[in-house]
N, C-alpha and C positions, 0 to 999 in steps of 0.2 A: 503493498501498498504509502502513494505519495504519500510524504509528510509533509510538501510545501508545497503541490500541486491542489487548486477543489477543481476539481471536473464533475458535478453533481448535474453539473444541468447535461449531459451528458450520454442521463439514462432517461431522457428522452428524447432522444438523438434521433433523425434517423437512420438507414444504410448511409445515407451519404455523405452525409454529416460527418458519420462518425472515419469513414473514408476519407475523406476529406481533413479533417483535425489530423490521423493517421497521419497523412501523406503530411502535413503544415508540418507536423514534430520531425515525421524523418528528413526531410525538406532544411532542415533546420541542422538538424546534425554532420549531410551530407556537406555542409563547409569544412566542417572540420578534418572530413572524409579526405576530400580533396587533396589535406594539407599531408595525408598522412600513407599515401597510397601515391601508385603511377598514374599519368594520362588516362589509361585504358579502364582499369577499376575504376577508376572514377568515374569516365565515362557509361560505363556499362550500368553504375548503380543508378546516375542521374535518366535513364535514358527507362530502365524499369522503370524510377520513382513515378517517371512523366506518367506512363499507362495507368495509375492508380490513379492521378490525377484525370486521366479521362473520364474512369471508370465513376469517379465523383461526380463527376458534368457529364454523366448520363452515355455519355459515349462507348462502343465496341473498347476494348480493353484488357476481360476477363483470364484470352487465353495467354496472352501476351503474360500478362503476371501471374498464371500455373507456369508457362513455362518457365520464368524467371526465379519463380517460390521453385520449382525443382532445382534448379543448377544452385540454388545457396544451402538446400537442405542436401544434397549431394555433396559440395564442401562440404557442410556443416559435421557429415555422418565421417568424413576422412580421419577428422582428429587432428588438422594439425596448424589452425589456430596457436599462439601464442597463448603464452596467459602474464606476458607482463610488459609494460612499455606502449609506444604507441601501437604497436599488432596489437597489442589487445583489445584499446580504445577502438582500432577501427573494425574487429570483431563483433563486438558490440552495436558500432553503427550500424554492422550488416544484420545483425539479430533485426534490429531497429526495426530496416528495409524489409526483410521480409513479416515482420509485425502486421507492415501496411499492405503484403503484399494480399498477407492472410487478409486483411480487413474489407479489399476490392474484391475478394471473393465471398464472402461469409466475412459483414457487416456484423459485429456485435461489442456493447458495451465492455463488457471486459477483455476483450483485445485492445480494447481502446486505454481505459485502464493499468494494465498491462504495457501500452507504452511509454505516460504518460511515467509510470515507475522506474520502464529500465530508463527510461532520456535523465530521467533523476536520480537515481544512481548511477550512471555515467557523471554525467553533470562536475553534480558532487564528489564524485572521486579525485573527478580533472582539477577542481576547485581548491579540494588539499595537496593536490600537485604542485598547484604558482603558486601557494600561502606557505606551501614548505615543513607546514603542519600533518599532525598525524592523526590520521581517524580512527575517530572515535562513537564506537558502539555505545547506542542509548536507546532501554530498556521503558518497554509503556507505559507509559504515565509520566516517565521525567521530562523535563522541559530542556524542547530541540536548541541548539545556541541559532542564530539569523543566518539564515542559504547565505551563499559565497554568491560570487556576484552573477557566475556563472547559473547558476541555481533560481536567483533574481531575478534576470533578466528572460528566465524564458519562462517563468511562472507572466511574466507580462506579458509576453507573445501567447500565451495561452487569450488571456485576456483580449489583445491586439485581435488573434482568429475570430471574437466571437464576436468584436466593437463592427471590423469589417461584416457582418453577416446584419447585426439591428442597422446596422446604414443604408444598407439596399433596403433594409424594408424583412429579412428575409429571417424566420422561427429557425431554432436549432428540427423543426419534426418536416422540413421543408424536404420534399420527395427524390428533387434534382440539383443541383447548385447549379446556378446556371455560366456557363463557360467567361467570360467577362469574369466574374465573381475569382472563379476558379484563381482566371488569370490573374487576380491580383492577391490573393490569399498568399498565393506560390512567393508572388515576385518578393513579395514583405519576408513571407520565411525565408526566403534564397539570402534577403537582406540582413538577417538577424543571422540566418549562417556563417556569412562572413565576414559579421563581428567575433564569433567563435572560431573561426579559420583562424583571425591575427591572435588573438588570444591563445592558441594552443600550441603558437610555432613554438613558445618557450620550452613545451613540455616535450613537443617533439625535440629541440631541441638536447635537451634534459639526457636524451639516449642514445643521443650521438657517443 
């Protein structure tokens, strides 16, 4: 369960909005992914996520999402992912991409919550790495510290996602997210992703 993000509004969301939300979270993470992997890997991830956005807009894309998800699952089963450094973070971002692809095929609020939780865990880890502090485990009921800068920005980005819908008069139960709105949501998510990409360069340098 996410500690800082509040996405209760998604419990009333349509499949299209759930898919768009998951795509938005993954899009933000791809800004970091581009700093961690080569151009071909980054390009493939971006193209795969573009198919998720298409589904949110009511366009054909489910078949491409299924193919991309199969590729991710095959690579995950190979057990080649590193558990340290930027390779670890890159693998977690691929996990998020996979969850977004799943949402395009079978959207439900549980997947969206898992996406949020995974993103928050990833960003919290990066916040600790950037600050030089040690991660601390907090038990239920204990007071949490304020979120780090990356997690704080992500909480704001969630709010901005819903604000875009409200601004054009759409509720979270809208059956299809219009293409123009999808374009705006994707652009905004990419902008945040660029911020994240700049922030994690120090972490990548520490791995070198």
